[in-house]
C-alpha positions, 0 to 999 in steps of 0.5 A, spaced: 586 527 614 592 530 619 599 526 619 606 527 620 612 526 616 618 523 620 625 526 618 631 522 617 635 525 622 629 524 627 626 531 627 618 531 625 615 536 620 608 539 622 602 536 618 600 540 612 593 540 609 595 541 601 596 535 597 600 539 592 605 541 598 604 534 601 607 531 594 612 536 594 614 534 601 615 527 599 619 529 593 624 533 597 625 528 602 627 523 597 632 528 594 634 529 601 635 522 602 639 521 596 643 527 598 645 524 605 648 518 602 652 521 597 659 523 597 659 531 598 665 534 594 663 541 595 666 546 600 663 551 605 666 558 606 667 558 614 669 564 619 675 562 622 674 566 629 681 566 631 685 568 625 679 573 623 679 571 615 676 566 611 678 559 610 675 553 606 674 546 609 671 540 607 664 538 610 661 531 611 654 529 612 651 535 611 643 535 611 640 542 609 632 542 611 628 548 607 625 554 609 620 555 614 621 548 617 621 547 625 627 542 627 627 538 633 632 533 635 630 528 641 635 522 639 642 522 637 644 526 630 651 527 627 649 531 621 650 538 621 644 542 620 645 547 615 640 553 614 641 558 609 634 561 607 630 566 610 626 562 614 623 563 619 626 557 623 626 553 629 631 549 632 630 545 638 635 539 641 630 536 646 633 534 653 634 527 650 637 529 644 644 529 642 647 533 636 654 532 633 659 526 635 663 527 642 670 530 640 667 534 634 670 541 633 667 543 627 660 546 626 654 542 627 649 548 627 650 553 621 645 558 619 648 563 614 645 568 609 648 571 603 648 578 599 642 582 601 638 576 604 635 576 610 635 570 615 630 569 621 632 564 627 626 564 631 628 560 637 634 556 638 634 552 644 638 546 647 636 542 652 640 536 651 647 536 648 651 539 642 657 537 640 660 542 636 660 549 634 654 553 633 655 559 628 650 564 626 653 568 620 653 570 613 657 568 606 661 573 602 659 580 601 653 580 606 649 587 607 642 584 609 639 582 616 640 576 620 635 576 626 635 571 632 630 572 637 631 567 642 637 563 644 636 558 650 641 553 652 639 549 659 643 543 656 651 542 655 654 545 649 661 542 648 663 548 642 663 555 641 657 559 640 658 564 634 654 569 632 656 575 628 657 579 622 665 578 620 670 581 615 667 589 616 661 587 612 655 592 613 650 587 614 646 587 621 645 581 626 639 583 631 639 578 637 633 579 642 635 574 648 641 570 649 640 565 655 644 560 658 643 556 665 647 550 662 654 549 660 658 552 654 665 549 654 670 550 649 676 545 649 680 548 644 683 555 644 676 559 641 672 563 645 666 560 649 661 565 646 663 570 641 659 576 638 662 580 632 660 585 628 659 593 628 651 592 626 651 586 631 646 588 637 644 583 643 638 586 647 639 581 653 644 577 655 643 572 661 647 567 664 645 563 670 650 557 668 657 556 666 661 559 660 668 557 659 673 558 653 679 562 651 675 568 653 668 566 656 664 571 652 667 575 647 664 582 644 668 584 637 664 591 635 657 590 636 652 592 642 649 588 648 644 592 651 643 588 658 648 583 660 646 579 666 651 574 669 648 570 675 652 564 673 660 563 672 664 566 666 670 563 665 676 565 660 683 562 660 685 569 658 679 573 659 673 572 662 669 577 658 673 581 653 670 587 649 674 588 643 671 595 640 664 593 642 659 596 647 656 593 653 650 599 656 649 595 662 653 589 665 650 586 672 654 581 675 652 577 681 655 571 679 663 569 678 667 572 672 674 569 672 680 569 668 686 564 669 691 567 664 697 570 667 700 575 663 699 583 663 693 582 657 689 578 661 683 580 666 676 578 668 673 583 664 678 586 659 676 592 654 680 593 648 681 597 641 676 602 643 671 597 647 666 600 652 662 598 658 657 604 660 655 601 667 657 596 671 654 593 677 658 588 681 655 584 687 659 578 685 666 576 684 670 578 678 677 575 679 684 574 675 691 572 676 693 578 673 687 584 673 680 584 675 678 588 670 683 592 665 682 597 660 688 597 655 684 601 650 677 603 651 672 606 657 669 604 663 663 608 665 660 608 672 662 602 676 658 600 682 660 595 687 656 593 693 652 587 697 659 583 698 661 584 691 669 583 689 674 585 684 680 581 685 687 581 681 693 577 683 697 584 680 691 589 680 684 589 682 682 595 677 687 597 672 686 603 667 691 603 662 695 609 658 690 614 656 684 610 658 678 612 662 674 609 668 668 614 669 665 614 677 667 608 681 662 607 687 664 602 693 658 601 698 660 596 703 653 596 707 651 589 705 656 584 706 655 577 703 653 571 708 661 569 709 663 576 711 666 578 704 666 585 704 664 589 698 671 592 695 677 592 690 683 588 692 690 587 688 696 583 691 700 589 688 695 595 687 688 595 688 686 601 683 692 603 678 691 609 673 697 609 668 700 614 664 695 620 662 689 615 664 683 618 667 677 617 672 672 621 674 670 620 682 672 615 687 667 614 693 668 608 698 663 608 703 659 604 709 665 599 710 668 598 703 675 596 702 680 598 697 687 594 698 693 593 695 700 590 697 704 596 694 699 601 694 691 601 695 690 607 689 696 609 685 696 614 680 702 614 675 705 620 671 699 624 668 693 620 670 687 624 672 682 624 677 677 630 675 672 629 681 673 628 688 676 622 692 671 621 698 672 615 703 666 615 708 663 610 714 666 606 719 670 600 717 671 603 710 679 602 708 684 604 703 690 600 705 697 600 702 703 596 703 710 598 701 708 604 697 702 608 700 695 608 701 694 613 696 700 614 692 700 619 687 706 619 682 705 625 678 698 624 677 693 630 678 687 629 683 683 635 681 678 635 686 680 634 694 681 627 698 676 627 703 676 622 709 670 622 714 665 619 718 670 613 721 674 611 714 681 609 715 687 610 710 693 605 712 700 602 709 705 598 712 710 603 710 707 608 714 705 613 708 698 614 708 697 619 702 704 620 698 704 625 693 710 625 689 714 627 683 709 632 679 703 630 683 698 635 684 692 635 689 688 641 687 682 641 692 686 639 699 685 634 704 680 633 709 680 628 715 674 629 719 670 625 724 671 621 730 674 615 729 677 617 722 684 616 721 690 616 717 695 611 720 701 614 717 704 620 714 701 625 709 707 626 704 708 631 699 715 631 696 719 632 689 715 638 685 709 635 688 703 640 690 697 641 694 693 647 692 688 648 698 688 647 705 689 641 709 684 640 715 684 635 720 678 636 724 672 633 728 676 628 732 680 625 727 687 622 728 693 623 723 697 617 726 704 620 723 706 627 720 705 632 715 711 632 711 713 637 706 720 636 702 724 637 696 720 642 692 713 641 694 709 646 695 702 647 700 698 653 697 693 653 703 693 653 710 694 647 715 689 647 720 688 642 726 681 643 730 675 640 733 679 635 738 683 632 732 690 630 733 697 630 728 704 627 730 708 633 727 709 637 721 715 638 717 717 643 712 724 641 709 729 641 703 726 647 699 718 646 701 714 651 701 707 652 705 704 658 703 698 659 709 698 659 716 699 653 721 693 653 727 692 648 732 685 649 735 683 648 743 683 641 745 687 639 739 694 636 739 700 637 734 706 635 738 712 639 733 713 643 727 720 643 724 721 647 718 728 647 715 726 649 708 731 653 705 725 656 700 724 663 700 717 662 702 718 657 707 712 657 712 709 664 709 703 665 714 703 665 722 703 659 727 698 659 732 697 654 738 690 655 741 691 648 744 692 646 751 697 641 749 705 642 749 708 644 742 715 644 740 717 649 734 724 648 730 725 653 725 732 651 722 737 654 718 735 658 712 728 656 713 722 662 714 716 662 718 713 669 715 707 671 720 710 670 727 709 665 732 703 666 737 701 661 743 694 662 746 693 656 749 694 654 756 700 649 755 707 650 754 710 652 747 718 651 746 721 654 740 728 653 737 729 658 731 736 658 727 732 661 721 727 667 720 721 669 723 717 674 721 712 679 724 704 679 725 699 684 724 701 687 731 709 687 729 710 681 734 715 676 732 713 671 738 706 673 742 704 669 748 696 671 750 695 664 754 696 662 761 702 657 758 709 659 758 713 660 752 720 657 752 725 659 747 731 654 747 735 657 741 734 663 737 738 666 731 738 673 730 739 675 723 742 681 720 740 685 715 745 684 709 745 692 707 745 695 713 747 691 718 742 692 723 739 686 727 732 683 726 730 684 733 725 679 736 719 682 739 715 679 744 708 681 745 701 679 748 698 679 755 703 673 758 709 676 755 712 675 762 712 668 761 716 668 755 723 665 757 729 665 753 735 660 754 740 662 748 740 667 743 745 667 738 747 673 734 748 672 726 755 676 726 755 676 718 755 683 716 753 685 723 754 693 725 758 692 731 754 698 734 748 694 734 751 690 740 751 695 745 743 695 747 739 689 748 733 692 745 736 691 739 737 684 740 730 682 743 725 686 746 718 686 750 721 680 754 723 680 762 730 681 762 731 677 768 728 671 763 734 672 758 740 667 759 746 666 755 747 671 748 753 669 743 754 669 736 755 664 731 762 665 729 768 662 731 768 666 738 772 672 736 766 676 738 764 675 746 758 678 749 757 679 756 750 680 758 748 683 765 740 681 767 740 686 772 743 692 769 740 689 762 747 692 759 751 688 754 758 688 753 763 686 747 769 684 747 774 681 741 778 674 742 782 675 736 785 668 738 779 665 735 778 669 729 781 668 722 787 671 724 789 667 730 786 661 726 791 663 720 797 664 725 796 658 729 796 654 722 801 657 718 806 657 724 805 649 725 805 647 718 812 652 717 815 649 723 814 642 722 816 643 714 822 646 717 824 640 721 822 636 715 827 639 711 833 639 716 832 632 717 831 629 710 837 633 707 842 631 712 839 624 710 840 624 703 847 626 703 850 619 703 856 616 705 862 616 700 868 612 700 874 617 698 879 614 694 883 609 698 890 612 695 889 619 699 884 618 704 882 612 708 877 615 712 869 615 710 865 621 711 858 619 713 852 623 713 848 621 719 842 626 721 836 622 722 830 627 723 824 627 727 819 627 721 822 624 715 828 620 718 832 617 712 837 612 714 841 611 708 847 614 711 847 607 715 849 603 709 856 606 710 858 600 713 857 596 706 861 602 703 867 601 709 867 594 708 868 595 700 862 591 698 862 596 692 867 596 687 868 603 686 868 610 690 861 614 690 862 622 689 855 624 687 848 622 690 841 624 688 834 622 691 827 623 690 822 623 696 814 623 696 811 624 702 804 624 705 801 626 712 795 627 716 795 632 721 791 636 726 792 643 729 788 646 735 785 653 734 781 656 739 775 654 744 776 647 742 776 648 735 780 643 731 783 644 724 784 637 720 787 636 714 793 633 709 799 634 706 802 631 700 809 633 697 815 631 694 823 633 694 828 632 690 835 633 692 843 632 690 849 632 694 856 631 692 863 629 696 869 634 696 875 634 700 872 639 705 866 636 706 859 634 703 855 639 699 847 639 698 842 642 694 834 641 694 828 643 692 820 641 694 813 642 693 807 641 698 800 642 698 796 642 704 789 642 706 786 644 713 779 645 715 775 646 721 768 648 722 769 656 721 775 656 717 779 653 711 786 654 711 789 651 705 796 653 702 801 651 696 809 651 698 815 652 694 821 651 698 829 650 696 835 650 701 843 648 701 846 643 706 853 642 709 856 636 712 863 634 715 866 629 719 870 633 725 874 627 728 874 619 728 876 615 734 881 609 734 875 605 736 871 608 729 866 613 733 865 619 728 864 626 731 860 630 726 858 637 724 852 640 720 849 646 717 843 648 713 839 654 710 833 654 707 827 659 704 820 658 702 814 661 699 807 659 701 801 661 697 795 661 702 787 660 700 784 662 707 776 661 707 772 664 713 765 660 714 759 663 718 753 658 717 753 658 709 756 664 708 763 665 706 769 670 706 776 669 702 783 671 702 789 670 699 796 672 702 802 670 701 807 668 706 815 667 706 819 663 711 826 662 712 831 659 717 838 656 718 840 651 723 846 647 726 847 641 729 853 636 732 852 629 733 856 622 734 856 615 731 857 609 736 859 603 732 858 596 735 858 590 730 852 591 726 849 596 731 850 604 731 847 609 736 847 616 734 846 621 739 845 628 736 843 636 739 842 642 735 840 649 734 835 652 730 832 659 727 826 660 724 823 666 721 817 668 717 813 674 714 805 674 712 802 679 708 797 683 710 790 681 708 782 683 708 777 677 708 772 679 702 765 676 702 764 671 696 758 668 698 753 672 702 756 676 708 761 672 713 764 678 715 762 684 720 760 690 717 766 694 716 770 688 714 776 684 717 783 686 716 789 682 719 796 686 718 803 684 716 805 679 721 812 677 723 815 670 726 822 669 729 823 663 733 829 659 736 829 652 738 833 646 740 833 639 738 835 633 741 835 626 738 837 619 739 837 614 734 839 606 734 840 603 727 841 595 726 844 592 720 840 585 719 842 583 712 846 586 706 839 588 704 835 589 710 837 595 715 832 598 720 832 604 724 828 607 730 829 614 733 826 618 739 827 625 740 824 632 742 824 639 740 824 645 745 822 652 743 826 657 747 821 663 745 814 660 744 810 666 745 808 670 738 804 676 737 799 677 731 795 684 729 789 685 726 783 690 726 780 689 733 787 689 736 792 684 737 793 676 739 798 673 743 799 665 741 803 660 746 806 655 741 807 648 745 814 649 749 815 641 747 815 637 741 816 630 741 817 625 735 818 618 733 821 615 727 822 608 724 825 606 717 826 600 713 832 600 708 833 596 702 840 596 699 838 594 692 845 594 689 852 598 689 848 605 686 841 604 688 837 603 694 830 605 697 827 606 704 820 606 707 819 610 713 814 613 718 814 619 723 809 621 728 810 628 732 806 630 738 805 636 742 799 639 746 796 643 740 796 637 735 799 631 732 802 629 725 802 622 722 807 621 716 808 616 711 814 617 706 819 613 701 825 615 699 829 613 693 837 614 692 842 613 686 849 614 687 855 615 682 
């Protein structure tokens, strides 16, 4: 007779034919019923998944079925199912069944083994509701085997699914199938599904439902052979977290989401050596930070197709320091119904390879997209891409933002970058490819095919390198240029062919292009600019086979090694200030096409040793169509004999097509070319040489300093009141000079009025000054600079007049395009002043005289481009002057006219310019002989002084100086030069004078001096002490 026994939790035991077993079963039921009603004080050791350690917790209402019992729940049951024997066991929660109470966060199903025992769970199926955690695990010191043949959830699990071997135990956990088409949701901070253990193996994991937790699915060690997600896996930190485990194949056609906002959160995250050997994504992987991220581990092959998307609000795919991403394939052939295109998207970076990370190959095709608002693809310092980067197919795009489409910041791309068949690289920064830092692209760059575009520049900068050719071919377009700068190097050639185009090629800084530059027929390159100062520059040749106009600019110090050839039918325009080598035929410029070659400007360099010119050799069948607008001869170390023959400068060109010929100096060498005879004549203009510049500058500064000395010493000899018992007159010193007027003598009104308690017989002053000035040298060349100096002087009052002595120092720095003329001057002198007579109305007639001398230590520099030569001759200045003036006094005003006569002499030692930086002099040197100066001049001035208050005085002075013999001469190696100084110098001075007390006053002053060759603006202060 068959019968069933109803279990107290609503389950049903299978019938048994053996009466002995029936008796035992009844006894068991009785025992279990009594246990259910008893108070349990025992504790069960459980594994705290969050803290990875053991903890003890009390368990209430635990029901323990015996081995080999199939358990079915189809009503509501709150007791925990506890399985500890070997089984096999089956647990089924039917569609109407509920296990555990609402809000339960403890274990509700607890299957565990210990020691070397085995436990088999044939089937664990939930069709209803489970409130609480499902734990399949072990006790301490486990080395046995737990087997779960099938786990299937089509209902609702409000708790964690944990299956693992924890604590480093050596036991084994085998899971055949894990299927979820229902909901697994954790309300606390636990993982949704958590697999653990180094010997944990899951054959198949299928999710067609919803899994949610701190990590949706977490694998700590262990292996999942096949992971398929067609549903949703959601994590508050990461969607799928692999911590030291391995997933052999992960196929995602659903959604994997990370809601975490921190850098360690990702849709799929690898840590602690975790790996996923193969990912196929046709669904969506997204995160608030990284779509997928490896911080310690390895991704194998990643394939994105059929509208699959990886998106991170910071990084789409992130590979951390020293970590690995294998091959990446993105195929945009089949989009989703809503138009979603397969790709990797990051709000900052699409793909980011951190320091020393590694990847093997990146292939983007058939309209796939890699996009980042900073960079589409970023390689950080030491990051490595061992294979190729291939972008192909219409609509395929790598998009960048503020950095570049592809931004290689010190990484190593060991293969090549190939963009073809309609693919595009673009960036809002206009940098399509940026290779900077110590970045390298070993295999070169190829852009090919109709509709293929780089929307922006190719940048190779800092110490970056491109190890092979750069090819623009097959109708491709670079809507920007190739820029090689810093210490960047390009080891291959640059080729533009097959109807392709690029805007420009620029080589600057210390950049080097080792190969040639070729533009083929029907292709287009607008300009080549080479300003690189590296020894290599552009070591190969430049060949234009195109029918489009090309402009070539080779800057100062730059090099083009192999000549320039024009084989097309368009115009070629050349500007060269550097060096251009010869081709295999010995030609510098070759024109074989029907187009013309226009040389706007060409600097012909000289040999550093021989002084011979590096002749520009023009050849080719179309050499008669070469026209030269300007030729500039580098006069550094030039052998002057070379300048007598035009063929030493340029040959092969129709002489009637040669325009202007000049040198790059200050104009001292003048060249005249007659195109009819082909003869070149040389003249020397010493007025534009270092000799003329030195003489002009020294004369200007010397004469202005002399005027300053004359005036300031007169002003420093202050008024003294003679002893009233013997003399009643007051002797006033009243020179108000053109450069440095000091109206201190005007305080005599206070002295005469007896505002001071005693007569003064001695005066000491100090006067710091600064000025800016400019001097015209020649040929519209102007020298500008500043002077700073200080004078100290002393005066004493005697019966025979006032005697003064002074000494001063100044530092002058003057510079121009071709010359720097700096000097330090030490000067001293004597001064005499006396009043001749005083009228009845108080007007005074006075006389003054002065003698002075100066030592000038010169620092002269001649500059030709970056080359320099120096000399340090001494100059000596001396002079005397005398003046006669009168003070007209009217209440608080004084009006003072004055006339004077001055002699100024000087001597400058002979000197030769010595090259200190390359060659700045012509061959044979440049010598200036000793030169002498003897000048006579007159001066007239008128000053108005106003005594506003006892402690506030002002003065304004206007005047002019007339040079009697303004023409002077200087001699040098190539002849003599006559310099015409300005006939008239005009000046204006203003002073604000503040007497502080009877012994001390100071003044603030301005002076301006103007003539046809320049002007000077001076500000100074004077401090006087009387006793």
